[in-house]
C-alpha positions in Angstrom: 15.0 -99.5 -82.6 18.3 -99.2 -84.5 19.6 -102.4 -82.8 16.5 -104.3 -83.7 16.8 -103.2 -87.4 20.5 -104.3 -87.4 19.5 -107.7 -85.9 16.8 -108.2 -88.5 19.1 -107.2 -91.3 21.8 -109.6 -90.0 19.3 -112.4 -89.6 18.0 -111.9 -93.2 21.6 -111.9 -94.5 22.4 -115.1 -92.7 19.2 -116.7 -94.0 20.1 -115.6 -97.6 23.6 -117.0 -97.3 22.2 -120.3 -95.9 19.7 -120.6 -98.8 22.4 -119.8 -101.3 24.6 -122.6 -99.8 21.7 -125.0 -100.0 21.1 -124.2 -103.6 24.7 -124.9 -104.4 24.4 -128.3 -102.8 21.5 -129.3 -105.1 22.5 -131.6 -107.9 21.7 -130.7 -111.6 19.2 -133.5 -111.7 17.3 -132.1 -108.6 17.4 -128.6 -110.3 15.7 -130.1 -113.4 13.1 -131.8 -111.1 12.3 -128.5 -109.4 12.0 -126.8 -112.8 9.6 -129.5 -114.0 7.6 -129.2 -110.8 7.3 -125.4 -111.3 6.2 -125.8 -114.9 3.6 -128.5 -114.1 2.1 -126.4 -111.4 2.1 -123.3 -113.7 0.3 -125.4 -116.3 -2.3 -126.4 -113.7 -2.9 -122.8 -112.8 -3.2 -121.8 -116.4 -5.7 -124.6 -117.1 -7.7 -123.4 -114.1 -8.4 -120.2 -116.0 -9.4 -121.8 -119.3 -13.1 -122.6 -119.7 -14.0 -126.3 -119.8 -15.3 -126.3 -123.3 -12.0 -124.7 -124.5 -10.0 -127.5 -122.8 -12.1 -130.1 -124.6 -11.6 -128.3 -127.9 -7.9 -128.2 -127.3 -8.0 -132.0 -126.8 -9.5 -132.3 -130.3 -6.9 -130.1 -131.8 -4.1 -132.3 -130.3 -5.9 -135.5 -131.2 -4.4 -136.1 -134.8 -0.8 -135.7 -133.6 -1.2 -137.9 -130.5 -3.2 -140.6 -132.4 -0.4 -140.8 -134.9 2.1 -141.3 -132.1 -0.1 -143.9 -130.4 -0.3 -145.9 -133.7 3.5 -145.8 -133.9 3.8 -146.6 -130.1 5.8 -143.4 -129.4 5.9 -141.1 -126.4 5.3 -144.1 -124.1 1.8 -144.6 -125.5 1.2 -148.4 -125.1 -2.5 -148.8 -126.0 -1.8 -149.7 -129.6 0.4 -152.6 -128.3 -1.7 -153.8 -125.4 -5.3 -153.7 -126.9 -4.5 -156.4 -129.6 -2.9 -158.6 -126.9 -6.0 -158.4 -124.7 -8.6 -158.7 -127.5 -7.0 -161.2 -129.7 -10.1 -162.2 -131.7 -10.9 -158.7 -133.1 -10.0 -157.3 -136.5 -7.7 -154.5 -137.4 -10.5 -152.1 -138.1 -11.9 -152.6 -134.6 -8.4 -152.1 -133.1 -8.0 -148.8 -135.0 -11.4 -147.6 -134.0 -10.9 -148.3 -130.3 -7.4 -146.7 -130.4 -8.9 -143.5 -132.0 -11.6 -143.3 -129.3 -9.2 -144.1 -126.5 -6.7 -141.5 -127.6 -9.3 -138.7 -127.7 -10.7 -139.9 -124.3 -7.2 -139.8 -122.7 -6.6 -136.2 -124.0 -9.9 -135.1 -122.5 -9.1 -136.9 -119.3 -5.7 -135.2 -119.1 -7.4 -131.8 -119.5 -9.9 -132.6 -116.8 -7.1 -133.8 -114.5 -5.3 -130.4 -114.9 -8.5 -128.6 -114.0 -9.5 -130.9 -111.1 -7.8 -129.1 -108.2 -9.4 -125.7 -108.9 -12.7 -126.9 -110.3 -15.7 -125.3 -108.6 -18.3 -127.4 -106.8 -20.8 -126.2 -109.4 -18.7 -127.4 -112.3 -18.3 -130.8 -110.7 -22.1 -131.0 -110.2 -22.7 -130.1 -113.8 -20.0 -132.5 -115.1 -21.0 -135.6 -113.2 -24.2 -137.5 -112.6 -25.5 -140.9 -111.4 -26.8 -142.9 -114.3 -27.6 -146.3 -112.7 -27.5 -147.9 -109.2 -27.9 -144.7 -107.2 -30.1 -146.5 -104.8 -27.2 -148.7 -103.7 -25.0 -145.7 -102.9 -27.8 -143.9 -101.1 -28.6 -146.9 -98.9 -25.0 -147.5 -97.9 -24.4 -143.8 -97.2 -27.4 -143.8 -94.9 -26.5 -147.1 -93.3 -24.0 -145.6 -90.9 -21.4 -148.3 -91.4 -18.1 -148.0 -93.3 -17.7 -149.4 -96.7 -15.4 -149.4 -99.7 -16.2 -148.1 -103.2 -14.4 -150.4 -105.6 -13.6 -149.1 -109.0 -11.0 -149.2 -111.8 -9.2 -146.9 -114.3 -12.3 -146.5 -116.5 -13.8 -143.2 -117.5 -12.8 -140.4 -115.1 -12.6 -141.9 -111.6 -11.1 -138.7 -110.1 -14.0 -136.4 -110.9 -16.4 -139.2 -109.8 -14.8 -139.3 -106.4 -15.1 -135.6 -106.0 -18.7 -135.7 -107.1 -19.6 -138.4 -104.5 -17.9 -136.5 -101.7 -19.7 -133.3 -102.6 -23.1 -135.0 -103.1 -23.0 -136.6 -99.6 -20.9 -133.9 -97.9 -18.4 -136.5 -96.7 -14.6 -137.2 -97.0 -13.5 -140.0 -99.3 -10.2 -141.6 -98.4 -8.4 -142.7 -101.6 -5.2 -144.8 -101.6 -2.8 -143.5 -104.2 0.6 -144.8 -105.4 3.4 -142.3 -104.8 6.7 -142.5 -106.6 9.8 -140.4 -105.7 9.3 -138.1 -108.7 8.3 -134.4 -108.8 5.8 -135.0 -111.6 4.0 -137.6 -109.6 3.9 -135.3 -106.6 2.4 -132.5 -108.7 -0.3 -134.9 -110.0 -1.2 -136.0 -106.5 -1.3 -132.3 -105.5 -3.8 -131.7 -108.3 -5.9 -134.6 -107.1 -6.4 -133.3 -103.6 -9.2 -131.0 -102.5 -12.9 -131.4 -102.9 -13.0 -133.6 -99.7 -10.6 -136.1 -101.1 -7.9 -137.3 -98.7 -5.1 -139.2 -100.3 -3.6 -142.3 -98.5 0.0 -142.8 -99.8 1.2 -146.2 -100.9 4.4 -147.0 -102.8 7.2 -149.4 -103.4 8.2 -149.2 -99.7 6.4 -152.0 -98.0 6.3 -150.1 -94.7 4.5 -147.2 -96.3 1.9 -149.5 -97.9 1.4 -151.5 -94.7 0.7 -148.3 -92.8 -1.9 -147.3 -95.4 -3.5 -150.7 -95.3 -3.9 -150.5 -91.5 -5.3 -147.0 -91.9 -7.8 -148.2 -94.5 -9.0 -150.9 -92.1 -9.2 -148.4 -89.2 -11.2 -145.9 -91.3 -13.8 -148.5 -92.5 -14.3 -149.8 -89.0 -15.0 -146.2 -87.9 -17.7 -145.8 -90.5 -15.7 -143.9 -93.1 -15.8 -144.4 -96.9 -12.7 -145.6 -98.8 -12.5 -145.0 -102.5 -10.3 -147.8 -104.0 -9.0 -147.9 -107.6 -8.0 -151.6 -107.4 -7.0 -152.7 -110.9 -3.4 -151.5 -110.7 -0.5 -154.0 -111.0 0.5 -155.5 -107.6 4.1 -155.2 -106.5 4.0 -158.3 -104.4 1.7 -160.7 -102.6 0.0 -164.0 -103.3 -3.4 -162.8 -104.6 -3.7 -164.1 -108.1 -6.6 -164.3 -110.5 -7.4 -164.5 -114.2 -8.3 -161.3 -116.2 -8.9 -161.5 -119.9 -7.5 -165.0 -120.0 -4.2 -164.0 -118.3 -3.0 -165.1 -114.9 -2.1 -162.0 -112.9 -1.0 -160.9 -109.4 -3.7 -158.6 -107.9 -3.5 -155.8 -105.4 -4.4 -157.5 -102.1 -5.9 -154.4 -100.3 -9.6 -155.2 -101.1 -9.3 -158.7 -99.9 -7.4 -157.9 -96.7 -9.8 -155.0 -95.8 -12.8 -157.3 -96.5 -11.4 -160.1 -94.3 -10.5 -157.8 -91.4 -13.7 -155.6 -91.4 -16.5 -157.8 -92.9 -17.9 -154.6 -94.5 -19.4 -154.4 -98.0 -17.8 -153.3 -101.2 -19.8 -151.1 -103.6 -18.6 -151.7 -107.2 -18.7 -148.5 -109.3 -17.5 -147.5 -112.8 -18.0 -144.4 -114.7 -18.1 -143.5 -118.4 -17.9 -140.3 -120.6 -21.2 -139.9 -122.3 -22.0 -138.4 -125.7 -22.3 -134.9 -124.1 -18.9 -135.2 -122.5 -20.3 -135.6 -119.0 -19.2 -138.3 -116.5 -21.9 -140.9 -115.8 -21.6 -143.0 -112.7 -22.8 -146.6 -112.5 -23.2 -148.5 -109.3 -23.8 -152.3 -109.0 -25.1 -154.5 -106.2 -22.7 -154.5 -103.2 -20.9 -157.7 -102.3 -18.6 -158.9 -99.5 -15.0 -160.2 -99.5 -15.0 -162.1 -96.2 -12.2 -164.5 -97.2 -14.3 -167.7 -96.7 -13.5 -168.6 -100.3 -10.6 -166.5 -101.6 -10.9 -167.8 -105.2 -14.5 -166.7 -105.2 -13.7 -163.3 -103.7 -11.1 -162.7 -106.4 -13.5 -163.8 -109.1 -16.1 -161.2 -107.9 -13.5 -158.5 -108.4 -12.1 -159.7 -111.7 -15.5 -160.4 -113.2 -16.6 -156.9 -112.4 -13.4 -155.4 -114.0 -13.4 -157.7 -117.1 -17.1 -157.2 -117.8 -17.1 -153.4 -117.8 -13.6 -152.9 -119.3 -14.5 -155.4 -122.1 -17.6 -153.5 -123.0 -15.9 -150.1 -122.9 -12.2 -150.6 -123.8 -12.1 -147.1 -125.5 -12.4 -145.4 -122.1 -9.8 -147.5 -120.1 -6.3 -146.4 -119.1 -4.1 -148.9 -121.0 -0.8 -147.4 -119.9 0.2 -150.4 -117.7 1.1 -153.5 -119.7 -0.5 -156.0 -117.4 -1.3 -158.4 -120.2 
């Protein structure tokens, strides 16, 4: 017994000395990253304990300060610069109104993201609902074949995904861009749960290619992929016009469509006047690759039509225009 205690004490001492040596090897930058990670996770745990209405109230309290920064284009807030570039024929009063609404929406969205991981199923059911096109989703869910839900950075796409997965008791597979930053890792950690399985993509072409093959495999097996496809592409030859600007588009939807010949269900969501998330589904379409220009137009027309009507609820952080 004594020998066993001595061995345990010796092993613990050796492990402690090894951990101490590992800590010494960590660079100051890595230490700062670890601290930021811990603070962000702590913030998420704190927000999990705050009632939803209080989070929305906190967003309104912060609004005047963040809106002032957005107007001056500080803190990395780009909407004040990008919106006039996209909607060139609108007046100053319209720009200011959209920027005000967009700033408040983003603050509410940030609070909802911080609460997402530990949100109860009941709170998700109460927060989200299907406003239009529910018959399209129901028909495809009961069809038994795989398909892709195609959406963009409008409204709150993360809570919408959780709601769909809970509503139909299924797993949604969502490709997500992963950068080598602790902050990004924490945000992806907050997105997980509620039957959402993240498929990692990134600047490494091998990682993205594996995820693309995985998406094709999942759809062929009858699974549902949830694809936010309006992000800027890092490469590829898929180009189209959006708001009058020629852009390179993420090729995932078109490759999946060509390889699987399965339908795409266009979906967007909006925050309503009661601060709930309303889901809108449109008629499904195919991206078979018979006419690539036409396939790209199907996607860009869907994005431009809905973003153009609701610019105040779009995520304008990427200067694609």
